[in-house]
C-alpha positions, -999 to +999 in steps of 0.1 A: -127-718-253-130-732-292-098-723-317-104-730-355-073-744-367-073-741-405-047-747-435-035-747-476-019-774-485-013-787-517-003-821-507-009-827-472+020-815-454+008-787-443-020-803-430-002-826-413+014-800-395-024-782-387-037-818-379-008-816-351-014-785-331-050-789-332-043-820-316-019-804-290-039-779-283-063-808-271-044-821-249-034-787-232-077-781-224-088-763-255-114-772-283-097-773-313-113-772-352-087-789-374-102-774-415-094-773-447-096-729-451-105-735-481-140-748-468-150-722-435-178-710-438-179-682-412-156-675-381-185-674-350-186-698-325-150-693-326-123-675-293-093-676-317-078-686-348-041-711-361-043-706-398-013-724-421-005-719-453+027-737-472+044-720-487+052-725-528+078-697-545+079-674-515+043-678-521+011-691-493-009-710-503-043-697-528-069-714-503-048-697-470-043-661-491-081-658-495-093-673-460-077-641-448-089-620-468-124-628-472-121-630-429-105-605-421-127-579-403-142-617-385-100-625-378-095-587-359-115-594-337-098-622-325-067-639-319-050-648-342-019-664-349-004-683-385+021-706-392+040-709-425+049-745-443+081-751-466+117-753-460+134-782-479+158-784-452+163-783-416+167-751-418+137-744-398+148-764-367+184-742-372+169-709-363+133-684-371+125-682-403+110-644-405+075-651-430+081-639-451+067-604-471+032-614-482+028-634-446+041-606-430+017-582-446-013-602-439-004-604-402-004-569-402-034-562-418-054-587-392-032-586-364-020-612-359+000-627-323+023-645-332+041-667-364+063-698-367+081-716-395+078-751-399+103-775-421+083-789-452+075-828-468+077-837-503+076-871-515+098-891-534+073-895-555+061-861-571+039-852-591+038-818-617+068-786-617+087-781-606+077-806-576+095-835-594+125-818-603+131-805-562+122-836-557+152-854-567+173-834-543+156-825-517+128-849-509+121-856-477+099-849-442+118-810-422+085-814-393+093-814-367+062-824-347+080-816-312+088-782-318+053-783-337+040-795-304+057-774-282+053-736-303+015-749-301+015-752-258+028-720-260-005-708-280-021-726-259-013-713-230-014-673-242-050-682-253-069-674-224-059-635-221-053-633-256-066-605-270-066-591-306-040-575-314-035-541-338-049-542-374-030-518-401-043-522-439-009-511-456-017-474-477-004-493-508-036-515-506-056-478-506-087-478-534-071-443-545-033-460-551-054-486-574-075-460-596-042-437-601-020-462-613-049-470-640-061-441-651-018-428-650-016-452-668-044-451-698-034-418-703+007-427-710-014-457-738-034-424-748-007-396-754+008-427-767-019-440-792-024-398-794+010-396-815+011-418-833-023-410-851-007-379-857+027-387-875+015-419-890-012-441-912-043-454-884-027-492-895+009-481-879-004-467-851-030-493-834+000-520-847+021-502-825+002-492-797-010-528-789+029-532-783+034-500-762+003-506-741+015-541-726+047-516-722+041-492-707+016-514-684+044-533-672+064-504-662+034-493-642+031-520-625+060-531-615+060-496-598+024-501-586+033-543-568+072-526-555+048-511-528+050-534-497+009-545-495-003-540-526-032-560-537-028-592-548-027-596-590-056-610-608-079-582-584-053-552-597-049-568-634-089-566-636-089-530-621-066-515-644-088-532-676-122-521-663-098-481-658-087-483-694-114-493-704-143-475-690-120-442-699-120-448-734-155-454-736-160-425-715-130-398-731-128-409-760-155-425-773-182-404-758-167-370-756-144-366-787-154-398-812-191-391-800-191-431-815-189-463-803-170-474-833-136-481-819-151-509-797-162-529-832-119-532-837-104-564-829-069-554-830-076-514-820-092-526-783-101-552-776-064-574-782-048-538-762-071-549-735-063-588-729-032-570-733-026-547-699-048-576-684-020-602-687+012-573-686-001-566-653-015-603-637+020-617-653+041-595-636+022-589-604+024-626-603+067-628-609+067-595-582+047-615-559+074-640-557+109-623-554+120-630-517+121-602-496+155-598-482+164-620-454+163-655-448+125-669-457+110-699-464+112-713-503+096-739-506+064-762-490+039-791-495 
Protein backbone atom coordinates (compact mmCIF):
# COMPACT_ATOMS: atom_id res chain seq x y z
CA UNK A 1 0.00 0.00 0.00
CA UNK A 2 1.35 3.40 -1.04
CA UNK A 3 0.23 6.52 0.84
CA UNK A 4 0.81 10.16 -0.02
CA UNK A 5 1.60 12.43 2.91
CA UNK A 6 1.69 16.07 1.84
CA UNK A 7 1.50 19.43 3.53
CA UNK A 8 1.22 23.18 3.21
CA UNK A 9 3.51 25.04 5.59
CA UNK A 10 5.18 28.43 5.83
CA UNK A 11 7.73 27.97 8.62
CA UNK A 12 8.43 24.23 8.59
CA UNK A 13 6.39 23.15 11.60
CA UNK A 14 3.73 21.31 9.61
CA UNK A 15 6.41 19.79 7.41
CA UNK A 16 7.94 18.27 10.54
CA UNK A 17 4.59 16.74 11.51
CA UNK A 18 4.17 15.27 8.03
CA UNK A 19 7.60 13.67 8.24
CA UNK A 20 6.79 12.15 11.64
CA UNK A 21 3.57 10.73 10.16
CA UNK A 22 5.51 9.32 7.22
CA UNK A 23 8.04 7.65 9.52
CA UNK A 24 5.26 6.20 11.67
CA UNK A 25 3.51 4.76 8.61
CA UNK A 26 6.77 3.22 7.40
CA UNK A 27 7.34 1.60 10.78
CA UNK A 28 3.87 0.08 10.50
CA UNK A 29 4.63 -1.48 7.13
CA UNK A 30 3.04 1.23 4.95
CA UNK A 31 4.96 2.82 2.08
CA UNK A 32 4.75 6.58 2.57
CA UNK A 33 5.72 9.30 0.09
CA UNK A 34 6.21 12.56 1.98
CA UNK A 35 6.29 15.72 -0.13
CA UNK A 36 5.03 19.34 -0.18
CA UNK A 37 1.47 19.66 -1.48
CA UNK A 38 2.57 22.23 -4.06
CA UNK A 39 4.87 19.66 -5.71
CA UNK A 40 2.29 16.90 -6.19
CA UNK A 41 1.40 16.51 -9.86
CA UNK A 42 -1.25 13.79 -9.69
CA UNK A 43 -2.41 11.02 -7.39
CA UNK A 44 -1.95 8.06 -9.70
CA UNK A 45 -0.29 5.18 -7.90
CA UNK A 46 -1.46 6.22 -4.43
CA UNK A 47 -3.88 4.09 -2.42
CA UNK A 48 -4.60 6.77 0.21
CA UNK A 49 -3.64 10.32 1.14
CA UNK A 50 -2.96 12.32 4.28
CA UNK A 51 -3.02 16.08 3.78
CA UNK A 52 -1.89 18.61 6.37
CA UNK A 53 -2.02 22.36 6.58
CA UNK A 54 -0.75 25.01 8.95
CA UNK A 55 -3.44 27.26 10.38
CA UNK A 56 -3.10 31.02 10.01
CA UNK A 57 -5.98 33.09 11.40
CA UNK A 58 -8.29 30.06 11.14
CA UNK A 59 -7.31 29.43 7.51
CA UNK A 60 -5.42 26.43 6.19
CA UNK A 61 -2.19 27.16 4.37
CA UNK A 62 -2.89 28.12 0.77
CA UNK A 63 -0.88 25.22 -0.68
CA UNK A 64 -2.98 22.69 1.25
CA UNK A 65 -6.25 24.35 0.22
CA UNK A 66 -5.22 24.47 -3.42
CA UNK A 67 -4.08 20.85 -3.36
CA UNK A 68 -7.45 19.61 -2.14
CA UNK A 69 -9.37 21.87 -4.54
CA UNK A 70 -7.22 20.78 -7.49
CA UNK A 71 -7.50 17.05 -6.75
CA UNK A 72 -11.08 16.76 -5.44
CA UNK A 73 -12.06 14.08 -7.97
CA UNK A 74 -8.98 11.94 -7.33
CA UNK A 75 -9.21 12.30 -3.55
CA UNK A 76 -12.81 11.10 -3.62
CA UNK A 77 -11.63 7.76 -5.02
CA UNK A 78 -9.22 6.94 -2.18
CA UNK A 79 -9.29 7.04 1.64
CA UNK A 80 -8.24 10.49 2.89
CA UNK A 81 -7.28 11.91 6.27
CA UNK A 82 -6.52 15.56 7.06
CA UNK A 83 -4.55 17.21 9.84
CA UNK A 84 -3.98 20.77 10.98
CA UNK A 85 -1.10 22.38 12.82
CA UNK A 86 -1.60 25.55 14.77
CA UNK A 87 -2.27 26.03 18.51
CA UNK A 88 0.69 27.64 20.23
CA UNK A 89 -0.14 26.04 23.57
CA UNK A 90 -1.00 22.59 24.92
CA UNK A 91 -4.69 22.78 23.97
CA UNK A 92 -4.29 20.20 21.20
CA UNK A 93 -3.09 17.67 23.80
CA UNK A 94 -5.63 18.57 26.46
CA UNK A 95 -8.62 17.81 24.26
CA UNK A 96 -9.62 17.13 20.67
CA UNK A 97 -9.84 20.37 18.67
CA UNK A 98 -12.36 20.18 15.82
CA UNK A 99 -11.38 21.30 12.33
CA UNK A 100 -11.98 24.91 11.45
CA UNK A 101 -15.05 25.66 9.33
CA UNK A 102 -12.95 25.84 6.19
CA UNK A 103 -11.22 22.49 6.83
CA UNK A 104 -14.53 20.83 7.78
CA UNK A 105 -15.93 21.84 4.38
CA UNK A 106 -12.87 20.40 2.62
CA UNK A 107 -13.37 17.17 4.55
CA UNK A 108 -16.93 16.95 3.29
CA UNK A 109 -15.91 17.66 -0.29
CA UNK A 110 -13.45 14.75 -0.42
CA UNK A 111 -15.15 12.41 2.04
CA UNK A 112 -12.25 12.49 4.50
CA UNK A 113 -12.30 9.72 7.10
CA UNK A 114 -10.76 11.74 9.91
CA UNK A 115 -8.94 14.84 11.08
CA UNK A 116 -6.58 15.79 13.88
CA UNK A 117 -5.28 19.12 15.12
CA UNK A 118 -1.73 19.11 16.46
CA UNK A 119 0.18 21.79 18.31
CA UNK A 120 2.20 24.23 16.26
CA UNK A 121 5.69 25.64 16.40
CA UNK A 122 6.90 29.24 16.35
CA UNK A 123 10.56 30.18 16.56
CA UNK A 124 11.55 32.96 18.93
CA UNK A 125 13.24 34.81 16.05
CA UNK A 126 10.31 34.45 13.63
CA UNK A 127 10.21 37.20 11.01
CA UNK A 128 7.26 39.03 9.54
CA UNK A 129 3.99 40.29 10.94
CA UNK A 130 2.17 38.98 12.94
CA UNK A 131 4.58 36.10 13.62
CA UNK A 132 7.28 38.32 15.11
CA UNK A 133 4.78 39.94 17.47
CA UNK A 134 3.36 36.56 18.54
CA UNK A 135 6.84 35.12 19.05
CA UNK A 136 7.51 37.59 21.88
CA UNK A 137 4.91 35.85 24.05
CA UNK A 138 4.10 32.51 22.43
CA UNK A 139 7.24 31.14 20.82
CA UNK A 140 7.92 27.45 21.33
CA UNK A 141 7.26 23.98 19.97
CA UNK A 142 3.98 22.34 20.96
CA UNK A 143 4.18 19.44 18.51
CA UNK A 144 3.67 16.25 20.54
CA UNK A 145 5.60 13.56 18.70
CA UNK A 146 4.05 10.74 20.71
CA UNK A 147 0.52 11.89 19.91
CA UNK A 148 1.37 12.36 16.21
CA UNK A 149 2.85 8.86 16.01
CA UNK A 150 -0.17 7.40 17.82
CA UNK A 151 -2.56 9.07 15.36
CA UNK A 152 -0.50 7.84 12.39
CA UNK A 153 -0.48 4.31 13.83
CA UNK A 154 -4.29 4.42 14.06
CA UNK A 155 -4.44 5.47 10.40
CA UNK A 156 -2.05 2.66 9.45
CA UNK A 157 -4.25 0.16 11.26
CA UNK A 158 -7.35 1.41 9.42
CA UNK A 159 -5.76 1.57 5.96
CA UNK A 160 -6.01 -2.09 4.85
CA UNK A 161 -9.82 -2.05 4.97
CA UNK A 162 -10.48 1.67 4.56
CA UNK A 163 -12.86 2.86 1.87
CA UNK A 164 -13.42 6.45 0.65
CA UNK A 165 -16.00 8.28 2.70
CA UNK A 166 -19.15 9.86 1.24
CA UNK A 167 -18.32 13.16 -0.45
CA UNK A 168 -20.64 16.12 -0.94
CA UNK A 169 -20.30 19.64 -2.25
CA UNK A 170 -22.00 22.24 -0.03
CA UNK A 171 -24.99 23.93 -1.71
CA UNK A 172 -23.32 27.30 -1.08
CA UNK A 173 -20.71 26.41 -3.72
CA UNK A 174 -23.25 26.03 -6.53
CA UNK A 175 -22.58 27.92 -9.76
CA UNK A 176 -26.20 29.09 -9.89
CA UNK A 177 -25.84 30.74 -6.49
CA UNK A 178 -22.60 32.45 -7.52
CA UNK A 179 -24.11 33.82 -10.73
CA UNK A 180 -27.32 34.81 -8.98
CA UNK A 181 -25.53 36.94 -6.40
CA UNK A 182 -23.45 38.59 -9.11
CA UNK A 183 -26.55 39.44 -11.14
CA UNK A 184 -28.32 40.87 -8.10
CA UNK A 185 -25.30 43.04 -7.33
CA UNK A 186 -25.20 44.30 -10.92
CA UNK A 187 -28.94 45.07 -10.88
CA UNK A 188 -28.62 47.07 -7.66
CA UNK A 189 -25.68 49.03 -9.07
CA UNK A 190 -27.66 49.72 -12.23
CA UNK A 191 -30.68 50.88 -10.26
CA UNK A 192 -28.53 53.27 -8.22
CA UNK A 193 -26.87 54.67 -11.35
CA UNK A 194 -30.22 55.12 -13.07
CA UNK A 195 -31.68 56.91 -10.08
CA UNK A 196 -28.68 59.20 -9.77
CA UNK A 197 -28.80 60.11 -13.47
CA UNK A 198 -32.48 60.93 -13.14
CA UNK A 199 -31.99 63.51 -10.36
CA UNK A 200 -28.52 64.96 -10.89
CA UNK A 201 -25.72 65.76 -13.33
CA UNK A 202 -23.67 62.99 -14.92
CA UNK A 203 -20.46 63.83 -13.06
CA UNK A 204 -22.22 63.56 -9.69
CA UNK A 205 -23.91 60.31 -10.68
CA UNK A 206 -20.57 58.81 -11.71
CA UNK A 207 -18.91 59.91 -8.48
CA UNK A 208 -21.65 58.59 -6.21
CA UNK A 209 -21.94 55.37 -8.18
CA UNK A 210 -18.21 54.73 -7.73
CA UNK A 211 -18.83 54.93 -3.97
CA UNK A 212 -22.08 52.95 -3.99
CA UNK A 213 -20.91 50.04 -6.17
CA UNK A 214 -18.31 48.61 -3.74
CA UNK A 215 -20.67 49.15 -0.79
CA UNK A 216 -23.36 47.18 -2.60
CA UNK A 217 -20.92 44.35 -3.23
CA UNK A 218 -19.74 44.40 0.37
CA UNK A 219 -23.35 43.71 1.36
CA UNK A 220 -23.71 41.09 -1.38
CA UNK A 221 -20.44 39.44 -0.32
CA UNK A 222 -21.37 39.32 3.36
CA UNK A 223 -24.48 37.43 2.37
CA UNK A 224 -22.65 35.18 -0.08
CA UNK A 225 -19.68 34.28 2.13
CA UNK A 226 -21.87 33.94 5.21
CA UNK A 227 -23.10 30.58 3.96
CA UNK A 228 -21.01 27.57 4.98
CA UNK A 229 -18.95 26.23 2.11
CA UNK A 230 -18.96 29.30 -0.14
CA UNK A 231 -16.23 29.50 -2.76
CA UNK A 232 -12.83 31.14 -2.23
CA UNK A 233 -12.73 34.98 -2.11
CA UNK A 234 -10.49 35.59 -5.16
CA UNK A 235 -12.46 33.42 -7.63
CA UNK A 236 -15.72 34.93 -6.36
CA UNK A 237 -14.35 38.46 -6.74
CA UNK A 238 -13.28 37.66 -10.30
CA UNK A 239 -16.66 36.10 -11.06
CA UNK A 240 -18.67 39.03 -9.68
CA UNK A 241 -16.54 41.54 -11.59
CA UNK A 242 -16.82 39.53 -14.82
CA UNK A 243 -20.60 39.24 -14.45
CA UNK A 244 -20.93 42.99 -13.97
CA UNK A 245 -18.67 43.70 -16.96
CA UNK A 246 -20.50 41.29 -19.27
CA UNK A 247 -23.95 42.54 -18.28
CA UNK A 248 -22.82 46.14 -18.70
CA UNK A 249 -21.52 45.33 -22.18
CA UNK A 250 -24.58 43.36 -23.28
CA UNK A 251 -27.46 45.15 -21.57
CA UNK A 252 -26.30 48.71 -20.91
CA UNK A 253 -23.92 49.29 -23.80
CA UNK A 254 -25.48 46.90 -26.32
CA UNK A 255 -29.22 47.15 -25.77
CA UNK A 256 -29.75 50.51 -24.05
CA UNK A 257 -26.98 52.85 -25.20
CA UNK A 258 -26.14 50.94 -28.42
CA UNK A 259 -22.58 52.13 -28.00
CA UNK A 260 -19.44 51.04 -26.19
CA UNK A 261 -18.55 54.59 -25.24
CA UNK A 262 -19.11 53.83 -21.55
CA UNK A 263 -15.98 51.67 -21.61
CA UNK A 264 -13.86 54.71 -22.40
CA UNK A 265 -14.67 56.17 -18.99
CA UNK A 266 -12.21 55.27 -16.25
CA UNK A 267 -14.23 56.83 -13.43
CA UNK A 268 -17.60 55.70 -14.72
CA UNK A 269 -16.78 52.10 -15.67
CA UNK A 270 -13.30 50.81 -14.92
CA UNK A 271 -12.96 52.26 -11.43
CA UNK A 272 -16.22 50.63 -10.26
CA UNK A 273 -15.01 47.31 -11.71
CA UNK A 274 -11.80 47.52 -9.69
CA UNK A 275 -13.64 48.57 -6.54
CA UNK A 276 -16.18 45.76 -6.92
CA UNK A 277 -13.34 43.24 -7.17
CA UNK A 278 -11.53 44.65 -4.13
CA UNK A 279 -14.71 44.94 -2.04
CA UNK A 280 -15.63 41.31 -2.71
CA UNK A 281 -12.13 39.95 -2.19
CA UNK A 282 -11.47 41.82 1.06
CA UNK A 283 -14.89 41.02 2.50
CA UNK A 284 -14.48 37.34 1.67
CA UNK A 285 -10.96 37.20 3.11
CA UNK A 286 -12.06 38.81 6.37
CA UNK A 287 -15.04 36.51 6.74
CA UNK A 288 -12.90 33.44 5.99
CA UNK A 289 -10.67 34.29 8.97
CA UNK A 290 -13.57 34.43 11.40
CA UNK A 291 -13.63 31.38 13.69
CA UNK A 292 -16.54 28.99 13.67
CA UNK A 293 -18.58 28.77 16.89
CA UNK A 294 -16.83 26.69 19.49
CA UNK A 295 -13.13 25.94 20.08
CA UNK A 296 -10.73 25.84 17.16
CA UNK A 297 -7.02 26.14 16.47
CA UNK A 298 -5.91 29.74 16.08
CA UNK A 299 -2.34 30.00 14.88
CA UNK A 300 0.02 27.77 12.98
CA UNK A 301 3.41 27.12 11.44
